[in-house]
N, C-alpha and C positions, 0 to 999 in steps of 0.2 A: 357758787351763789351764797349770799349771806342773808340770813333771816334775822331780823331784829325783833325782840320780844316786846318792845314798846310801841311798835307800829300797829299791833293787832289790838282792837278795842275789847275783844272778848277775853275775859280772864281765864286762867287755867281751871279746868274742872276740879272740883273738890275730890280729894281722894285718888287723883290720878297717879300720884307718886306718894309713897309714904316717906317718912323721914329716913327710914333705914334703906329703902330701895332706890331712893332718888339718886341718880348719877351726879357726880360732882361737876361734870361738865355743864349742867343746866344752870348752874349759878353764874356762869359767864354770860355776859350780855350778848355777845356775838358768837355763833357756832358755825363752824365750816362744815357744810354738807357736801360730800363728794357726789359728783354726777357720774353716771355710767349707764351701761345698758340695763334697762329694767327700772331705773330711777328717773322718772320724768317729773319735773317740777314746773309749775307755771311761772310766768314772769312776775317779778315783784309788783306789789300794789303801788301805783304811781300817784294816787291822790283821788280827789273828789270827782274830777272830770273824766276819769278813766273808765272805760267800759270793760276792762279786764276783770275777771273774777279774782278776788283776793285769795291768796294761797291758804290752804288748810294746814295749820301747824301740826294738828294731831296726826293727820295722814303722813305728813313729811317725817315726823319723829318716829312714827311706827315703822316706816320703811328704813329710816336711819338705824333704828335699833335692831332690825332684822338683819341688816348687812353690816359687818364690822367696819370700823373706821380704818382707813388706810391713809396714813399721812403722805406717803409717796407711792404713787401707782407703780406696780410692777408689770413688766411685759407678760403677755399671755403665754403660759407654758403649753406647748403642744401636747395633745393627748397621746398617751403611750399606745403604740401599735403592738398588737399581739400576733405573732407569726406562729402558725400551726405547722409542725414538722410533718412532711408527707410520709405516707407509709412506704418504707424502704423495701418491703417485700413485694410491692407491686411492680417495681422496676429492677432490672438487673444491671448493676453498674460494674463494667469491666475495668480492670486495671490497665494502665498503659502497656505493660508487658503482654497481657492477653490480647490487647488490640493489635500489637505488632505481630504476634503469632498468627492471629486470624488473617491479617493482611498478607503475610508471607504465604500462608496456605492457599489463599485465594489466587495470588499471583502464580504460585506453582501449578495450581490446577489449570489456570488459563494457559500457561506456557505449555503444559502437557497436551492440551487440546490442540493448540496451534502447531506444535511439533508433530502430532499425529497427522494432521491435515497436510503438512509439508512433506512428510514421508510418503503419504499416499500420492501426492502430486508427482514427486520424483519417480516413484515406482511405476506410475502410469505413463509418464511422458519421457523419462530418461532412465531406462532400466539398467544400462551398463554403468552409468555414473552413480546410480543408486546403490549398486553392489559395492563400489569403491567407497562411497560415502558411509555406508553401514559398517564396513570393516574398519574404517578410520575412526568412527565414533566409538565403536566397541573397544578398539585398541586404546583410545584415550581413557576410557573408563577403567579398563584393566590396569593400565599404567598408573593411573591415579590411585586405584585400590592398592597396588603394590607399594606406592610411595607412602601411603598412610600406614600400611602394615610395617614397612621398614622403619618408619618414624616411631611407631609404637614399640618395636623391638629395641631400637636404640635408646629410647627413654627408659625402658625397663633395665637395660644394661647399665645405664648411668645411675639409676636409682639404687640398684642392688649391687653395684660394683662387680658386674659379671664380664668376663672376658669372652672373646669370640669363640675360642675352643671349648668353653663351658656351656654353650648354648645347645639346645636340642637340635636334632638333625634338620628338621624342616625349617626352623628359624635360621640356622646357619646357611642352608642352601638358598633360602630366600634372599638373605643379605648378599651372598656371593653373586647370584644372578642379577639382582637389582643394581649392584655396582657396575657390572658389565653393560647393562642396558643404559645406565646413565652415561657411561663413558662413550657409548656408541651414539647417543643422542646429543652429546656435547658438540660434535662437529656441525650438526644442523643448527644448533643455537649460535655458533660462531659465524657461520656464513649468512645467517638471517639478520645480523646486526645492521648492515648498511641499509639505507632507505630503498624501498621498493624491491628488496632482495627476497621477500617472502614469496613472490611469484616464481622466482628462480628455484627456491627451495621446493615448492610443490612440483615443479617440473622434474627436478632431480629425484625426488621421492618416487615419482611415477616411473622414471626411466631406470633407476638403480635401487630397487627395493631391497635387494639382498645386502648391498653394501651399506645402505643408509638407515634402514628401518630395522626395528627389533621384531621378534616373533609375534608380538601382539598385533602387528599390522600386516601380517602375511595371511594370504588365503590358505585354506587347507591343502590345496594342491601345491602352492608355493612352499609350504613348510616341508613337504616330502622332497620336492625337487631341490630346494636349497640345502637341506641336510645331506642329500646325496652328493651335491657339489662340494660341500665342505669336507665330507669324508674322502672324496676322491683327491682333494688337495693334500690332505694329511697322509694319504697312502703313497703319494709320490715320493715322500721322504723315507719310506721303509727300506727300499734297496740300498740307499746310501748309508743308512744306519747299520744294516746287516753287513755291508761290506766293511765298514769300520770295525765291527766286532771280530770279523775274521782276521783283520790285519793285526789286531792287538793280542791275538792268542799267543804268539811266541813271546810276548813281553810279560806274560804271567809267570811268576817265579815258581809257584807251587805246581808240581807235576800233576797232582790229582785234580786241582782246579782247572789246569790247562786241559786235561782230558774231558772233564765235565763241560767245559766251554765248547770244545770241538763237537762233542755229542749233541749238545743243544743246538748249535748252528746247523748241524746235519739234519736233525729232526725238523727244524723250521723250514729248511729248504725243500724237504720232501713232503711237507704238509702234515706232519705228525704233531699232534697237540702235546706239548710238554706237560708233565705233571707238576704238582705243587712242590714235591720233593726235589725235582730237577732244578727248579728255579731258586729255591731257598738254599741249595747247596753252593750257589755262586754269590752269596751276599757279600762275602769278603772282597770279591773282585770289583764290586761296584762302590765300595766304600773307601777303597784305597787306590793306589796306582795299579793299573793305568786307566781305569774306567771311572775314577772318582770325578765329582763335578768340578773340582778345582784343577783337574788335569786335562779337561776337555779343551779343544781348540775352538776358534770362532766358527769355522765351518760346521763342526759337529754340533755346537750349540744352536746354530741356525737351523740345522736339520731337525733337532729336537723341538725347537720352537714351532716349526711348521707342522710337526706331528701332533703338537698340542694345541694347534689353532691359535698360536700367539704370533705376533708380528716379529719377523726376523730382522727388520730394518732398524736395528739399534746397535749402539757400541757394545763390544764384548762384555764389559763389566756390567752394563745394564741387562744384557741378555742373561748373564749368569744370575744376577739378583732376581730377575723376574722368574726364571725357571725355578729357583729355590723357593720363592714365595708361592708360586703356583703349586708346586709339589707338596709344600707344607700344608696348604689349604686342603688339598685333596686327601692328605693323610688324616687331618682333623675330621674331615667329613666321613672318612672311612671308619674312624673310631666311633663317631656318633651314630653312624648307620649300623654298625655292629651291635651297639647297645640297644638300638631300637628294634632291629631285626628286619631282614629282607621281606619276611612275610607280612609285615605291617604296611608296606608301601602299596600304593595303587598302581595300576598299569602305567599311567602316564609318568608317575614318579620313577618307576623301574626303568622305563625306556630313557628318560632323561638322565638318570644316573649312569646307565650303560653308555650312552652317547658321550657323556662328559669324560668317561674313562677310556674311550677309544672304540667302542663297538657301535657299528651302524645298526641301531636297534629298530629302525623304521620298517624293516622288512623281515623281522625275526619274531617268532612266536614268544609269548610271554614266559612259558616255562623255560625255554632255552636262555632267555635273558636273566631270569632269576638264578638259574644254575651258574651261568657265567659270573654274575655279580657275587654269588656266594664264594666262588673260587677266588675272585679278586680280593674279597675281604679277608679270606683265610691267609693269603700271602701278605696283604698290607698290614694286618694287625699283628703279624709275627715279626715285624721289623721295628727297630728303634727309630727315633727321629733322625739320628745321624746317618743310619743306614738307609733310611727312606730317601734322603737327599741324593744318594747315589743311584737310587731307582733300580734295584734288582728286578722289579716288575717291568722294567723296560723290555725284558726278554719276551714278555707276553705280547708286546706290540709288534715284534718282528716275525711272529709266527705267520707263515703263509705270505710273507711279503712278496716274494717273486711270483708265486702262483696267483695271488690276488691281483697283483699289478698287471700281469699278462692277461688274466681273464676279465679284467675290468673293461677292456675294449669290447668284448663280446657281451658281457652282462653288466651294463652300467650301474645297476642297482647293487651289485655285489652280494646277492642273496643266494649263493650256491649252498649246497647242503651243509658244508662245514664252515660256512662263512662267519658263523658267530664266534669263531676263535680268532678273528682278526682284531687283535687288541692294539691299543695305541701305546706309545712309548712313554 
């Protein structure tokens, strides 16, 4: 809106502006007055016949001076919003990692509850199946624990550059047994590869637990029965081995060694336990011709393999290699066990060590097992590695061969009074 100074008849009041304070813009005839919110001006005076009230220039200028002149209007700037930070102590903000852990713990707790209900249902409605199911699940847990322990031992060996024979006795024995268990489970893994073959695997596991399953999946009664069966199988090779020892006596060149060999075979046939000195006196016979490992025939190596619970259905060169490897491992175990001490072993460890070396320890008292194991270590640690491959300790295995074989039909458990001297070859 434009306001003209000549249209208003009333002159400017005296002293309204001084010469010093008068704005320069008032000297201009026409002044542009911006309109906006809060500045309301009346319409211009149109003349004599108009009924509109003429504008008051004093009020208009006072409003104009109170509000600064803006030649170009600018858009309204939005007011600044102030956000107040909430109190962080009032709420607990968990990290994503903590949220995942809480979710896993919740799922694990719910799974445990459901598993408990399922076990109670099986025990109430299917008691026989529940027994097999419990043994199978515990066997899986023990086998998984063995696998983790074997992996930890292997990692420690790689990290510190430790060889197998440098390990402590318990770690060495754990690796040896775990390898045999994995080898036995490998057959089940192979036959379960074809589609829908897992149903056949479960049937075979139920029908042939001794041949297909490891000891973790045996019941306590099956453990005793199966160990007796295995011991009976290796005792069947004792007469054959003793017969071969008698045949090679004339081939021994040294007369003194030949006499010691004859006396030893006579003691074994009559059930007399040979002493440590009797066995160590013949170490030269078993490291050279005719009883050295390289001089044995295929039938003799098969008999030795059956006596050590190794498969005899291999070519002769593989049989010889496996016998050497097996005897070397036992010799390393003997050295580690001698360093540890027989007294540091538990009852289960003592019985397992005796059974590995040929004694059916399932029906023998603990003290007799420890005595027998001490004698074995005394002989084994007195031999060198090359002499151990010839196995002078094989003579311990043929003691009571004929008598134990004949008495086994009457006493399948083989736990007669002097049965703890039935050593393996």
